[in-house]
Backbone bond lengths (Angstrom), bond angles and torsions (degrees), N, CA, C in turn:
res aa  C-N    CA-C-N  psi(-1)  N-CA   C-N-CA  omega(-1)  CA-C   N-CA-C  phi
1 M - - - 1.501 - - 1.549 109.00 -
2 Q 1.309 111.83 141.88 1.506 117.88 175.84 1.498 108.43 -67.93
3 T 1.404 114.71 156.90 1.422 116.38 168.78 1.514 109.22 -70.84
4 P 1.340 122.23 125.13 1.464 119.41 -172.17 1.560 113.26 -60.42
5 I 1.306 110.92 140.38 1.522 117.22 -179.10 1.492 107.14 -110.85
6 L 1.311 119.21 125.23 1.402 123.45 179.70 1.510 105.45 -118.48
7 A 1.422 114.09 111.53 1.437 118.29 -174.38 1.482 109.72 -117.86
8 G 1.388 116.15 137.52 1.442 120.56 173.57 1.469 113.86 -117.21
9 N 1.356 111.23 125.13 1.501 120.32 -177.78 1.449 105.97 -105.96
10 W 1.322 121.78 108.08 1.360 130.78 -178.87 1.548 117.46 -70.66
11 K 1.282 110.20 -20.72 1.544 116.81 -178.88 1.567 108.89 59.87
12 M 1.254 116.05 -140.69 1.561 119.95 -179.75 1.567 109.16 -93.84
13 N 1.346 114.58 60.19 1.422 121.58 -179.40 1.564 111.90 -138.16
14 K 1.220 113.66 150.16 1.500 123.42 177.73 1.535 114.12 83.54
15 T 1.306 119.88 115.41 1.427 123.82 171.17 1.589 108.60 -77.34
16 P 1.346 117.66 171.45 1.431 118.57 179.19 1.609 111.83 -52.52
17 A 1.339 115.07 -44.72 1.488 117.72 -176.88 1.520 108.49 -70.78
18 E 1.282 122.42 -28.80 1.476 126.02 179.56 1.571 107.78 -73.63
19 A 1.300 118.24 -33.38 1.475 126.32 178.23 1.513 107.82 -62.64
20 V 1.410 115.52 -52.01 1.472 123.25 -179.67 1.570 110.06 -54.66
21 A 1.354 112.13 -49.44 1.454 118.17 -176.89 1.514 109.62 -63.10
22 F 1.412 119.57 -40.45 1.410 119.00 -179.18 1.502 111.96 -59.90
23 F 1.343 115.65 -43.95 1.465 117.94 -175.18 1.546 114.71 -73.27
24 E 1.371 113.56 -27.53 1.393 116.25 171.32 1.506 114.46 -62.01
25 A 1.403 112.50 -45.26 1.506 120.69 -179.22 1.507 106.95 -70.09
26 F 1.383 122.48 -46.28 1.379 120.47 -172.49 1.560 112.76 -68.94
27 C 1.350 119.15 -44.24 1.454 119.13 175.85 1.454 113.28 -59.89
28 A 1.306 119.92 -30.12 1.452 122.18 -178.38 1.527 111.21 -67.88
29 V 1.326 118.69 -31.66 1.499 119.70 -179.57 1.542 109.74 -104.39
30 H 1.292 122.89 -13.63 1.421 121.41 177.87 1.479 112.56 -125.82
31 P 1.337 119.03 86.74 1.469 121.18 174.84 1.509 114.20 -61.94
32 A 1.325 115.23 156.52 1.456 121.70 -179.96 1.592 110.51 -59.32
33 R 1.360 108.15 139.33 1.480 116.14 -179.45 1.516 109.15 -135.64
34 R 1.307 116.03 147.77 1.491 116.82 -178.31 1.551 114.21 -88.87
35 D 1.365 115.42 -13.21 1.443 116.33 -175.91 1.548 114.36 -95.57
36 R 1.318 118.27 20.44 1.428 122.69 171.33 1.537 114.00 -155.71
37 S 1.284 118.14 157.50 1.438 117.63 179.50 1.595 104.12 -115.78
38 L 1.387 110.35 140.78 1.449 117.87 179.04 1.540 110.72 -115.34
39 W 1.366 118.51 126.63 1.407 121.36 -179.74 1.534 110.41 -128.66
40 F 1.285 113.46 138.75 1.540 116.23 177.85 1.519 110.15 -128.46
41 F 1.330 113.22 143.65 1.445 120.22 172.26 1.446 115.09 -119.68
42 P 1.367 116.26 87.21 1.538 119.34 179.25 1.495 108.73 -72.21
43 P 1.303 114.33 164.07 1.460 118.32 167.35 1.492 110.75 -65.54
44 A 1.393 113.96 155.55 1.461 116.51 -173.31 1.487 113.11 -59.97
45 I 1.294 121.66 -36.61 1.435 125.92 -176.71 1.597 110.20 -66.54
46 S 1.281 119.51 -23.98 1.418 125.31 -179.81 1.531 113.86 -102.70
47 F 1.359 119.85 0.79 1.451 122.92 -170.23 1.578 107.47 -65.33
48 A 1.300 119.61 -44.78 1.529 117.80 -175.79 1.476 109.72 -66.02
49 A 1.397 121.47 -34.96 1.414 121.24 178.89 1.493 111.76 -68.67
50 A 1.303 115.56 -33.85 1.492 120.22 -179.06 1.530 108.47 -74.66
51 R 1.306 116.77 -37.77 1.543 124.68 175.59 1.486 107.27 -54.86
52 D 1.321 118.45 -55.04 1.424 124.48 -176.37 1.462 114.06 -63.08
53 S 1.318 114.96 -29.23 1.529 118.30 -176.91 1.503 114.26 -77.64
54 V 1.395 116.20 -20.03 1.476 116.69 -177.77 1.533 114.44 -118.46
55 R 1.365 112.67 28.61 1.378 118.82 176.68 1.487 117.42 -57.73
56 D 1.400 112.38 -34.53 1.474 114.92 178.20 1.547 111.57 -98.85
57 R 1.318 118.08 25.45 1.429 123.72 176.55 1.501 112.70 -127.00
58 P 1.378 114.68 77.25 1.539 115.26 -174.09 1.473 112.21 -68.47
59 D 1.323 116.83 -6.64 1.502 115.75 175.78 1.529 113.71 -83.06
60 I 1.323 114.63 -9.04 1.464 120.76 175.57 1.515 114.03 -98.88
61 L 1.286 120.41 119.26 1.489 124.84 178.82 1.615 107.73 -107.39
62 L 1.265 112.62 144.74 1.456 115.91 179.59 1.506 109.62 -118.26
63 G 1.285 111.68 151.26 1.460 122.66 178.69 1.433 116.35 -137.39
64 V 1.361 116.67 175.76 1.428 120.67 176.13 1.552 109.05 -111.32
65 Q 1.376 112.58 158.59 1.396 113.43 -172.37 1.597 116.88 -91.16
66 N 1.375 110.60 -3.88 1.434 116.13 176.54 1.550 109.69 -169.67
67 V 1.308 118.29 148.21 1.431 121.26 171.92 1.474 110.38 -131.72
68 H 1.398 115.15 162.77 1.414 119.03 171.10 1.564 106.89 -96.56
69 W 1.345 114.81 156.17 1.502 115.52 -178.76 1.590 111.58 -84.43
70 E 1.249 118.41 -9.88 1.444 118.56 177.70 1.533 110.62 -90.83
71 R 1.331 117.32 148.89 1.470 119.28 178.85 1.517 114.52 -67.85
72 A 1.398 116.75 -34.53 1.500 121.31 -171.92 1.549 102.67 -168.04
73 G 1.319 116.07 161.79 1.446 119.52 171.38 1.476 109.67 148.38
74 A 1.331 116.39 -163.54 1.498 127.70 -176.15 1.515 108.47 -89.10
75 F 1.355 113.77 70.09 1.519 115.65 -176.65 1.628 99.85 -129.76
76 T 1.325 118.17 78.11 1.430 121.19 -179.72 1.545 112.95 -58.40
77 G 1.371 110.53 131.71 1.387 120.34 -179.50 1.533 115.67 83.82
78 E 1.340 119.58 -3.45 1.438 119.36 174.23 1.477 114.70 -97.06
79 T 1.363 114.77 167.07 1.416 123.35 -178.95 1.480 107.58 -130.62
80 S 1.307 124.28 125.13 1.432 127.82 -179.54 1.526 106.28 -77.82
81 A 1.374 115.04 158.31 1.533 122.99 173.41 1.515 108.61 -61.44
82 V 1.369 116.20 -34.07 1.496 115.45 -178.60 1.547 112.75 -66.31
83 M 1.375 114.42 -41.19 1.427 119.31 179.14 1.572 108.79 -66.28
84 A 1.279 117.39 -42.59 1.467 118.00 178.59 1.509 112.83 -59.93
85 A 1.261 120.82 -42.77 1.473 124.03 -179.48 1.519 107.95 -70.17
86 A 1.334 120.66 -38.76 1.465 121.97 174.38 1.528 112.30 -59.41
87 A 1.332 115.10 -36.16 1.519 116.57 -179.86 1.565 110.58 -79.39
88 G 1.258 121.17 -5.05 1.430 123.14 177.36 1.445 118.00 109.67
89 A 1.303 118.47 7.88 1.459 122.27 174.54 1.533 111.08 -69.30
90 R 1.297 112.22 145.66 1.553 117.33 172.58 1.465 115.18 -116.41
91 L 1.415 114.34 -9.87 1.380 120.33 -176.68 1.502 114.11 -135.28
92 A 1.338 122.13 166.32 1.428 120.96 177.81 1.543 108.65 -151.60
93 L 1.348 119.11 122.24 1.493 120.01 173.30 1.539 108.49 -68.35
94 V 1.276 116.92 143.88 1.492 117.85 -179.32 1.609 105.48 -138.31
95 G 1.330 114.29 126.45 1.469 117.52 173.92 1.626 112.20 71.85
96 H 1.289 117.38 25.11 1.440 119.19 173.05 1.562 109.20 -51.32
97 S 1.388 116.49 144.88 1.380 119.70 -175.10 1.514 115.02 -56.21
98 E 1.358 116.59 -27.02 1.512 116.51 178.29 1.525 109.89 -75.08
99 R 1.312 115.12 -31.57 1.499 119.11 178.35 1.597 108.41 -67.18
100 R 1.271 114.70 -39.03 1.497 121.17 176.58 1.469 116.40 -66.69
101 H 1.398 113.97 -54.21 1.402 120.94 -169.72 1.587 114.64 -93.52
102 V 1.277 117.24 -23.19 1.530 121.04 178.43 1.551 106.05 -92.82
103 F 1.358 117.93 -47.73 1.515 119.01 -170.59 1.538 111.53 -101.65
104 G 1.311 116.81 -4.45 1.433 117.52 175.09 1.547 116.04 82.68
105 E 1.367 117.07 18.28 1.429 116.97 -178.40 1.599 112.28 -63.29
106 T 1.275 118.77 132.97 1.425 122.61 179.76 1.497 117.53 -81.36
107 D 1.257 119.15 162.64 1.507 118.81 169.42 1.498 115.21 -57.43
108 A 1.312 116.64 -39.10 1.365 121.06 -173.24 1.633 108.42 -71.29
109 E 1.344 114.49 -36.85 1.527 118.88 176.43 1.555 108.74 -64.83
110 T 1.273 121.99 -30.70 1.444 123.44 177.33 1.479 111.87 -61.75
111 G 1.343 116.28 -38.99 1.465 122.48 177.19 1.552 112.41 -64.19
112 R 1.300 113.79 -44.13 1.455 121.10 178.95 1.590 109.63 -60.44
113 K 1.323 113.12 -46.07 1.424 117.54 -175.03 1.611 107.34 -69.38
114 A 1.291 117.76 -42.31 1.523 119.47 179.24 1.555 108.33 -60.33
115 A 1.290 117.46 -41.34 1.574 122.82 178.23 1.571 104.63 -60.73
116 A 1.275 119.74 -53.54 1.540 122.71 -177.55 1.416 107.93 -56.49
117 A 1.371 119.32 -44.71 1.538 119.42 179.82 1.532 112.72 -54.85
118 I 1.333 110.76 -49.73 1.564 115.26 -173.75 1.560 107.96 -70.96
119 A 1.253 119.68 -33.03 1.511 121.73 175.31 1.536 108.06 -63.05
120 A 1.284 118.77 -32.92 1.509 120.34 -177.37 1.606 107.73 -93.22
121 Q 1.295 120.77 8.74 1.419 126.97 177.05 1.469 110.74 64.57
122 L 1.357 113.80 39.54 1.450 121.62 168.30 1.525 109.55 -105.14
123 L 1.290 117.87 147.05 1.473 119.14 172.56 1.444 112.47 -87.67
124 P 1.301 119.04 114.14 1.483 118.77 178.16 1.472 113.47 -81.25
125 I 1.322 112.28 140.34 1.522 122.90 174.47 1.534 104.63 -106.02
126 L 1.377 117.64 98.87 1.408 120.12 177.90 1.437 113.77 -79.99
127 C 1.322 118.48 124.59 1.481 119.60 -175.18 1.490 109.37 -107.13
128 V 1.343 113.27 134.73 1.475 119.00 179.02 1.564 108.24 -137.67
129 G 1.322 115.89 158.12 1.485 119.21 -178.68 1.432 109.83 168.91
130 E 1.345 112.59 159.39 1.472 123.70 -172.09 1.523 111.31 -105.27
131 T 1.351 122.83 151.19 1.378 126.51 165.83 1.494 114.80 -74.63
132 L 1.347 118.83 167.99 1.441 119.92 -177.99 1.512 108.58 -66.53
133 E 1.430 116.72 -34.15 1.531 116.59 -177.81 1.513 108.59 -69.40
134 Q 1.377 117.70 -33.73 1.452 119.20 -177.43 1.572 109.42 -69.14
135 R 1.358 117.26 -36.49 1.438 121.79 -178.33 1.494 106.10 -71.82
136 R 1.264 119.68 -41.18 1.559 121.05 177.68 1.463 112.46 -62.13
137 A 1.370 115.47 -31.69 1.464 120.23 -178.70 1.561 113.16 -83.02
138 G 1.306 116.19 -0.06 1.433 120.55 178.67 1.499 112.97 75.76
139 T 1.313 122.05 24.13 1.464 125.39 -175.73 1.568 115.28 -102.90
140 L 1.314 111.72 11.78 1.535 118.13 -175.81 1.565 109.57 -46.53
141 E 1.281 117.86 -54.54 1.472 118.62 -173.27 1.473 111.48 -65.39
142 D 1.354 115.47 -39.25 1.481 121.11 -177.32 1.563 109.35 -64.69
143 V 1.362 115.94 -40.67 1.385 117.54 -175.12 1.620 107.04 -72.47
144 L 1.256 120.56 -49.46 1.399 122.92 176.45 1.464 117.88 -55.53
145 V 1.388 116.47 -43.46 1.451 118.34 175.31 1.570 113.45 -64.07
146 R 1.363 111.56 -42.27 1.443 114.05 179.41 1.493 114.36 -60.56
147 Q 1.389 117.57 -47.76 1.441 122.47 178.93 1.522 111.28 -66.25
148 L 1.348 121.30 -35.94 1.470 122.79 178.09 1.541 108.24 -69.61
149 D 1.322 119.16 -45.99 1.462 116.76 179.90 1.456 116.02 -62.51
150 A 1.316 115.12 -35.85 1.466 120.01 -177.07 1.493 109.62 -72.04
151 G 1.410 117.59 -37.19 1.370 124.57 175.47 1.563 113.03 -59.87
152 L 1.356 111.96 -33.87 1.435 117.23 -174.65 1.557 112.82 -88.56
153 A 1.402 115.99 -14.26 1.432 124.39 -167.10 1.474 110.33 -54.71
154 A 1.374 118.73 -42.14 1.416 121.85 -170.35 1.530 113.53 -90.39
155 L 1.386 115.77 1.78 1.440 119.71 -177.03 1.574 108.58 -89.51
156 A 1.309 114.92 139.78 1.441 116.41 -177.01 1.569 109.32 -93.53
157 G 1.377 113.81 145.41 1.536 116.19 179.79 1.499 112.86 65.25
158 D 1.421 109.89 -149.75 1.394 115.62 179.96 1.597 109.10 -100.66
159 P 1.291 112.73 118.42 1.537 115.28 -170.23 1.451 111.94 -95.21
160 T 1.401 118.15 8.10 1.449 119.51 -172.10 1.552 112.49 -60.00
161 A 1.230 120.11 -26.73 1.452 121.58 -177.91 1.541 111.29 -80.46
162 T 1.286 117.48 -10.63 1.455 119.99 -175.52 1.570 111.49 -130.71
163 L 1.266 113.66 40.86 1.472 115.94 -173.71 1.594 109.37 -151.35
164 V 1.339 111.07 143.48 1.513 118.78 172.39 1.520 105.08 -131.11
165 L 1.279 118.96 144.34 1.463 124.89 177.20 1.487 106.81 -112.32
166 A 1.370 113.61 147.27 1.450 124.74 170.91 1.552 113.54 -128.90
167 Y 1.290 115.93 119.64 1.320 120.49 -179.94 1.527 109.25 -90.90
168 E 1.383 121.52 121.73 1.422 123.96 -179.15 1.502 106.73 -132.52
169 P 1.426 115.79 102.97 1.445 117.01 167.79 1.519 111.18 -64.20
170 V 1.304 117.64 117.30 1.485 123.72 -175.43 1.500 109.40 -54.27
171 W 1.284 119.97 -36.91 1.453 124.45 -173.36 1.553 110.80 -73.30
172 A 1.366 117.79 -12.17 1.377 120.91 178.91 1.512 118.67 -109.08
173 I 1.345 113.03 9.14 1.448 119.89 -177.51 1.535 113.80 -94.16
174 G 1.317 116.15 111.98 1.446 119.57 179.81 1.514 113.25 74.75
175 T 1.301 119.09 8.36 1.532 119.90 -175.18 1.465 110.52 -103.63
176 G 1.312 119.36 -12.08 1.493 124.06 -172.30 1.478 114.34 77.49
177 V 1.352 115.04 -0.79 1.461 120.90 173.36 1.588 107.38 -95.67
178 T 1.308 117.22 124.25 1.479 122.13 -174.79 1.423 112.17 -112.80
179 A 1.202 119.96 138.12 1.475 124.45 172.79 1.571 104.00 -61.92
180 T 1.335 113.95 137.62 1.516 115.79 177.02 1.581 106.02 -70.95
181 P 1.371 110.37 163.07 1.478 113.89 174.65 1.505 111.81 -50.91
182 A 1.373 115.95 -38.63 1.515 119.19 -177.95 1.564 109.54 -63.29
183 D 1.324 118.29 -44.61 1.393 123.87 177.79 1.560 112.25 -60.14
184 A 1.388 115.74 -40.95 1.446 116.52 175.60 1.476 114.58 -69.37
185 S 1.247 115.31 -38.09 1.498 122.09 179.06 1.507 110.18 -62.68
186 E 1.388 116.61 -43.44 1.501 118.88 176.91 1.517 114.58 -57.50
187 A 1.371 110.97 -49.92 1.455 115.39 -176.71 1.456 113.75 -67.90
188 H 1.351 118.57 -37.60 1.387 122.28 179.97 1.549 109.41 -68.72
189 G 1.371 113.74 -34.73 1.519 117.33 173.81 1.509 113.94 -57.41
190 L 1.358 113.10 -46.56 1.432 118.60 178.07 1.457 113.78 -56.57
191 L 1.425 116.41 -42.90 1.467 122.31 -178.75 1.552 109.03 -67.41
192 R 1.352 113.97 -42.23 1.499 117.91 -178.43 1.604 109.25 -61.29
193 D 1.346 114.39 -45.18 1.453 118.87 179.57 1.467 113.67 -60.24
194 R 1.385 114.96 -41.27 1.455 116.29 -178.16 1.633 110.27 -68.76
195 L 1.302 115.62 -40.41 1.465 122.44 175.63 1.624 107.37 -59.83
196 T 1.229 119.86 -45.74 1.496 122.36 178.13 1.469 113.54 -61.29
197 R 1.317 115.83 -41.78 1.528 119.94 178.17 1.547 108.66 -64.36
198 R 1.220 118.20 -36.47 1.479 120.75 -176.86 1.495 116.20 -83.94
199 F 1.278 115.18 -33.94 1.447 120.85 -173.04 1.509 120.18 -127.05
200 G 1.322 111.84 -3.32 1.555 119.96 175.63 1.506 108.84 77.27
201 S 1.295 113.80 -161.33 1.470 119.89 -168.84 1.487 116.02 -67.27
202 A 1.383 115.75 -16.56 1.450 119.59 179.21 1.563 113.18 -66.94
203 S 1.311 111.40 -17.80 1.489 117.78 -178.89 1.538 113.65 -69.31
204 V 1.376 115.57 -13.48 1.500 120.55 179.02 1.569 107.11 -59.47
205 A 1.311 115.37 -24.25 1.536 119.73 -175.47 1.534 111.33 -76.25
206 V 1.360 118.31 -4.66 1.503 118.58 -176.78 1.552 104.55 -92.90
207 P 1.378 116.12 116.27 1.443 121.40 178.64 1.530 107.55 -71.07
208 I 1.392 115.09 145.63 1.423 120.68 174.35 1.431 110.94 -122.30
209 L 1.247 121.02 116.30 1.561 126.46 -174.40 1.516 108.26 -99.88
210 Y 1.324 111.81 149.81 1.527 116.58 176.27 1.444 104.34 -111.45
211 G 1.436 113.48 142.40 1.445 121.50 -174.04 1.617 104.06 -142.92
212 G 1.345 117.04 132.00 1.345 123.78 175.90 1.515 113.97 149.82
213 S 1.354 120.01 97.81 1.430 128.54 -177.60 1.572 112.69 52.55
214 V 1.271 116.18 39.19 1.399 124.46 172.40 1.634 110.40 -61.14
215 S 1.237 114.61 136.23 1.492 122.14 177.86 1.381 115.47 -136.64
216 P 1.355 123.55 166.71 1.400 124.65 172.77 1.546 115.05 -57.64
217 D 1.334 110.48 -32.15 1.470 118.89 -178.37 1.568 116.45 -75.00
218 N 1.422 112.85 -25.37 1.512 113.47 -177.62 1.417 112.48 -114.52
219 A 1.339 119.44 1.36 1.472 125.56 -172.24 1.542 110.63 -65.11
220 G 1.344 117.86 -44.09 1.446 120.18 -179.69 1.528 114.70 -64.25
221 A 1.326 116.18 -41.74 1.505 118.41 179.62 1.572 109.93 -71.39
222 L 1.255 117.52 -36.08 1.519 115.75 173.65 1.537 113.64 -65.26
223 L 1.224 120.05 -42.47 1.475 127.39 175.80 1.507 113.19 -62.72
224 A 1.374 117.17 -26.77 1.478 119.17 179.68 1.541 110.17 -86.89
225 A 1.330 118.22 -7.05 1.483 119.39 -179.92 1.507 110.10 -73.11
226 R 1.363 113.12 151.05 1.458 121.25 -179.09 1.484 108.92 -63.11
227 H 1.370 119.56 138.29 1.382 127.30 170.44 1.608 110.31 80.93
228 V 1.348 119.67 -5.00 1.449 122.33 178.20 1.440 111.19 -90.47
229 D 1.373 115.89 113.07 1.516 121.57 -174.90 1.515 112.38 -100.54
230 G 1.349 118.06 -0.72 1.486 117.27 -178.29 1.542 105.65 169.76
231 L 1.333 111.32 -175.11 1.469 121.94 -174.96 1.502 113.24 -133.54
232 L 1.292 114.89 131.86 1.580 121.78 174.58 1.569 103.19 -100.98
233 V 1.250 119.75 108.23 1.479 122.98 -170.57 1.611 108.70 -106.82
234 G 1.247 113.19 134.00 1.455 116.62 177.70 1.556 112.06 -98.34
235 G 1.303 117.41 -97.47 1.429 124.49 -173.49 1.472 112.38 -58.31
236 A 1.287 118.09 -37.75 1.441 120.22 -178.46 1.507 113.47 -69.82
237 S 1.373 118.39 -15.31 1.407 121.82 179.66 1.567 115.49 -77.57
238 L 1.307 110.70 -8.06 1.481 117.19 -170.10 1.608 108.31 -86.08
239 D 1.245 117.38 -15.39 1.536 122.81 178.31 1.509 111.10 -104.76
240 P 1.325 118.30 115.17 1.427 118.60 -169.71 1.559 112.10 -62.61
241 G 1.289 114.09 -42.57 1.538 112.95 173.36 1.437 119.04 -59.47
242 G 1.340 115.61 -42.52 1.490 120.73 -179.13 1.545 109.14 -65.73
243 F 1.410 118.00 -43.44 1.444 121.61 -179.88 1.500 108.78 -65.59
244 A 1.351 117.99 -35.24 1.481 118.70 -179.26 1.551 106.95 -63.84
245 R 1.359 120.08 -38.31 1.468 125.49 175.75 1.566 110.05 -56.42
246 I 1.407 113.07 -48.04 1.472 116.85 -176.38 1.537 109.88 -64.57
247 A 1.359 114.21 -45.64 1.525 120.33 175.95 1.528 113.60 -56.84
248 A 1.282 121.10 -35.98 1.399 127.31 178.68 1.496 112.43 -74.69
249 A 1.400 113.66 -20.13 1.608 113.68 -176.21 1.549 107.82 -79.15
250 A 1.334 118.26 -12.04 1.481 113.40 -174.93 1.578 108.91 -69.09
251 A 1.288 113.58 132.31 1.437 121.03 176.22 1.513 108.07 -71.70
252 A 1.299 113.64 140.14 1.580 121.19 175.12 1.483 104.57 -65.85
253 P 1.365 118.02 140.28 1.448 125.72 177.95 1.548 113.92 -64.77
254 D 1.245 117.03 141.51 1.484 119.91 -176.29 1.642 107.17 -66.58
């Protein structure tokens, strides 16, 4: 079993001062542990404040919510993977459902961003997931395989040592409707099978996180589901006490 990964995506929430206050409260109730990994994705404007707040917590890694595939240039409002790494980021979300469905990010662009992240020595978390209409149409596997293959297309060689996946059913993000552990296990199993077909047994090293209306009440059941290696938490990661409960729910690896 993978060491469980508990990741908090703050989206467009928390000012620098609020980020400092969050980590003061969170670290007070959740001391460092070896049997789980804690990742946070603050908004870019609050990244430096978050970084400075966790300097004494090597168990906490920080990432950015998005990167551009170019190193530099006339791309107003964007941040390159190189810049993110220089600022202290270790991780980068790629292809989050909101980037795809709100901002129109394409499958091909996710591959370019993942490749840029790896080139900058960031660990990309490639997000995939279906809409409610696609699930009802019975195209879950087709959608996941298409998004996964496109995300991998720009990566050279075997990327399994430098990649994390996150399954996000779009219909369960911010809606309060959560995929059941069985739903999560099914989708994660499809992704695991696709990785194994492409890269063989080494692909077992790729963690697959579940994201979508995760809460302190359902975290334990989701983490216990087959093929679920961790959680990508949205709204529930904004409350330090609530996220501490989610982090504590992770079962210690065998």
